[in-house]
C-alpha positions in Angstrom: 154.0 85.6 76.8 157.1 86.3 78.8 157.4 84.9 82.3 157.8 87.3 85.3 159.1 84.6 87.6 160.2 81.0 87.6 156.7 79.6 88.1 154.7 77.8 85.4 152.5 79.6 82.9 149.0 80.2 84.3 147.2 78.0 81.7 149.4 75.1 82.9 148.6 76.0 86.6 144.9 76.0 85.9 145.1 72.6 84.0 147.2 71.0 86.7 144.8 72.0 89.5 141.5 71.7 87.6 140.5 75.3 88.1 137.7 75.8 85.7 136.3 79.3 86.3 133.0 79.2 88.2 130.2 81.5 87.2 128.7 81.2 90.7 131.9 82.9 92.0 132.0 85.6 89.4 135.3 84.2 88.1 137.1 85.3 84.9 140.8 84.5 85.1 143.4 86.9 83.7 146.2 84.7 82.4 148.5 87.2 80.7 151.3 87.9 83.2 152.4 90.9 81.3 148.9 92.4 81.9 148.8 91.4 85.5 152.1 93.2 86.1 150.9 96.2 84.3 147.8 96.3 86.6 150.1 96.0 89.6 152.1 99.0 88.3 149.0 101.1 88.2 148.9 101.0 92.0 152.2 102.9 92.3 155.3 102.0 94.3 154.5 98.8 96.3 157.9 98.2 97.9 156.9 99.8 101.2 153.3 98.6 101.2 151.2 95.7 102.3 148.7 94.8 99.5 145.2 93.4 100.0 144.1 91.3 97.0 140.5 89.9 96.9 139.7 87.0 94.6 143.2 86.0 93.3 142.1 82.8 91.7 145.1 81.0 90.4 147.3 83.9 91.3 148.1 85.8 88.1 147.7 89.3 89.7 149.3 87.9 92.9 152.4 87.1 90.9 152.4 90.5 89.3 152.2 92.3 92.6 155.0 90.2 94.1 157.2 90.6 91.0 156.6 94.4 91.2 158.0 94.4 94.7 155.0 94.4 97.1 156.3 94.2 100.7 153.6 91.7 101.5 150.4 90.5 99.8 147.4 89.2 101.6 145.3 87.1 99.2 141.7 86.4 100.3 140.1 83.7 98.2 136.8 82.0 98.7 137.5 79.1 96.2 139.4 76.4 98.0 140.7 75.0 94.7 143.0 78.0 94.5 144.9 77.1 97.6 147.2 74.8 95.7 148.3 77.4 93.1 148.6 80.1 95.7 150.6 77.8 97.9 153.1 77.3 95.1 153.4 81.1 94.9 154.0 81.3 98.6 156.9 78.9 98.3 158.4 81.0 95.5 158.2 84.2 97.5 159.0 83.2 101.1 157.5 85.4 103.8 155.8 87.8 101.3 152.4 86.1 100.6 149.7 85.3 103.1 146.7 83.4 101.9 143.3 83.2 103.6 140.6 80.8 102.3 137.6 83.0 103.2 134.7 85.1 102.0 136.0 88.7 101.7 132.6 90.0 102.8 133.0 88.2 106.1 136.7 89.0 106.9 138.4 91.9 108.5 141.7 92.0 106.6 143.1 94.8 108.7 144.0 92.2 111.4 146.5 90.8 108.9 148.0 93.9 107.3 150.4 96.7 108.4 150.0 100.2 107.0 150.6 101.7 104.5 148.1 99.5 102.7 147.0 99.4 99.1 144.1 97.4 97.7 144.7 95.8 94.3 142.2 93.3 92.9 140.6 91.8 89.9 137.3 91.7 91.8 134.8 88.9 91.3 131.9 90.5 89.4 129.3 89.4 91.9 130.8 91.2 94.9 132.8 94.0 93.4 130.4 96.8 93.9 129.6 95.8 97.5 133.2 95.7 98.4 133.9 99.1 96.9 131.1 100.7 98.8 132.4 99.2 102.0 135.9 100.5 101.3 134.5 103.9 100.6 132.4 104.1 103.8 134.5 103.2 106.8 133.5 104.7 110.1 136.8 106.6 110.3 138.4 108.7 107.5 141.1 108.7 106.2 140.8 104.9 105.8 143.4 102.2 106.6 144.1 102.0 102.8 145.9 104.7 100.8 144.6 103.6 97.4 142.3 101.2 95.6 143.3 99.8 92.2 140.4 97.6 91.1 139.1 95.9 88.0 135.4 96.0 87.2 133.1 95.6 84.3 133.7 98.7 82.2 130.1 99.9 82.9 130.8 99.9 86.6 134.1 101.6 86.2 132.4 104.4 84.2 129.8 104.8 87.0 132.6 105.4 89.5 134.2 108.3 87.5 131.0 109.7 86.0 130.1 113.4 86.1 126.7 115.0 86.7 124.4 115.0 83.7 125.5 111.6 82.4 123.5 108.4 82.5 126.3 106.7 84.3 126.3 109.2 87.1 124.8 107.9 90.4 125.5 106.7 93.9 128.9 105.2 93.1 130.2 108.4 91.6 129.1 110.5 94.5 130.5 108.2 97.2 133.8 107.6 95.3 134.5 111.2 94.3 133.5 112.6 97.7 136.5 111.0 99.4 138.8 110.1 96.5 140.5 111.1 93.3 139.2 108.4 90.8 140.3 107.7 87.3 140.1 104.8 84.8 143.7 103.8 84.1 143.3 100.7 81.9 140.8 98.9 79.7 140.9 95.2 78.9 139.0 93.3 76.1 137.0 90.1 76.8 139.7 88.0 75.1 142.2 88.8 77.8 140.2 86.5 80.2 139.4 82.9 80.5 136.6 82.4 80.0 136.0 85.6 78.0 133.2 87.6 79.6 130.6 89.2 77.4 131.7 92.7 78.3 134.8 94.8 78.4 136.6 95.4 81.7 138.4 98.4 83.1 140.8 99.2 86.0 140.0 102.1 88.2 142.5 103.7 90.5 141.3 105.7 93.6 143.5 107.7 95.8 142.1 108.4 99.3 141.9 112.1 100.1 143.0 113.3 103.5 139.5 114.4 104.2 136.2 114.5 102.2 135.9 117.3 99.6 132.8 118.7 101.4 131.4 118.4 104.9 128.7 115.8 105.3 127.8 112.9 107.6 128.7 109.8 105.7 125.7 107.7 106.7 123.3 110.5 106.0 124.9 111.3 102.6 124.6 107.6 101.6 120.9 107.7 102.5 120.2 110.9 100.6 122.1 109.8 97.5 120.6 106.3 97.6 117.1 107.7 98.0 117.6 110.3 95.2 118.9 107.8 92.7 116.5 105.0 93.6 113.9 106.9 91.6 116.2 108.9 89.3 113.5 109.7 86.8 111.5 111.6 89.4 111.9 115.2 90.4 113.7 115.5 93.7 110.7 117.0 95.4 109.0 113.6 94.8 111.9 111.2 95.2 113.1 112.8 98.5 109.7 113.5 100.1 110.1 110.6 102.4 113.2 112.3 104.0 111.3 115.4 105.1 107.8 116.9 104.8 109.6 120.3 104.1 111.8 118.8 101.3 110.8 121.5 98.7 111.8 124.3 101.1 115.1 122.5 102.1 116.0 122.0 98.4 115.4 125.6 97.7 117.4 126.8 100.7 120.6 125.1 99.4 120.1 126.3 95.8 118.6 123.2 94.3 115.5 123.4 92.2 112.8 121.0 93.6 112.1 120.1 90.0 115.7 118.9 89.4 116.5 115.2 89.0 119.2 113.4 90.9 121.6 113.1 87.9 121.7 116.9 87.6 123.0 117.4 91.1 126.7 117.7 91.8 128.7 116.4 94.7 128.8 119.8 96.5 125.1 120.2 96.3 124.4 116.7 97.6 126.6 117.4 100.6 124.9 120.8 101.2 121.5 119.0 101.0 122.7 116.4 103.5 123.8 119.0 106.0 120.5 120.8 105.6 118.5 117.6 106.2 120.5 116.8 109.4 120.0 120.2 111.1 
């Protein structure tokens, strides 16, 4: 493994600081600096951007982002053991790395970043989906970030890019594709990580659209989609009956068969349904 900077190899860093990955924090460390640099490159040109990284751990992806020229990286890490390794990276890249020891679910990173902002992260498995939904559902669109380049379990990545009619299609696909262009740009095998997870991982890149593809109230769309997919085996006339006593007529009015199931309904139809339900 070639080095991308003058810092020690990550295995040595982990051994020095006693950073055994914690299952409770959803940690699986990516130690190959060639791979972390490749992930950083999937985010595009970083030289004029601030980058938010969640869950940097010992800093493998952090080093990749800085080596690829990120203007500034804000690394948010809950595990206090990582402060030592991240501090060493700070010293090697003066003025370009800010580190905050905090829970990303409880922090407003925008107070520490200057647009344009890209989010690049090997997300901890236990909070990845919740963070993605938050990034996709800000009160104002376009969002503060211009793109998300995120590593998930492959199964989650497939749910983000899934199309109607597939088993993977659901709430994440609708929310992501309503406001973004989304694609899987990399896959990684378990042996790329320490410790190796039981599943494959994948990197998804999402570019924020200037405006949503179809008109809909964001909160209402989330509710409609969540309700529909919460009982995805049921026909929509049954799964959505709690949203309106006239649900069959409303479904018919927007061209959706009441006997259809959620996984058969495309993004445009969900948005039309949402508009009809909010009249």
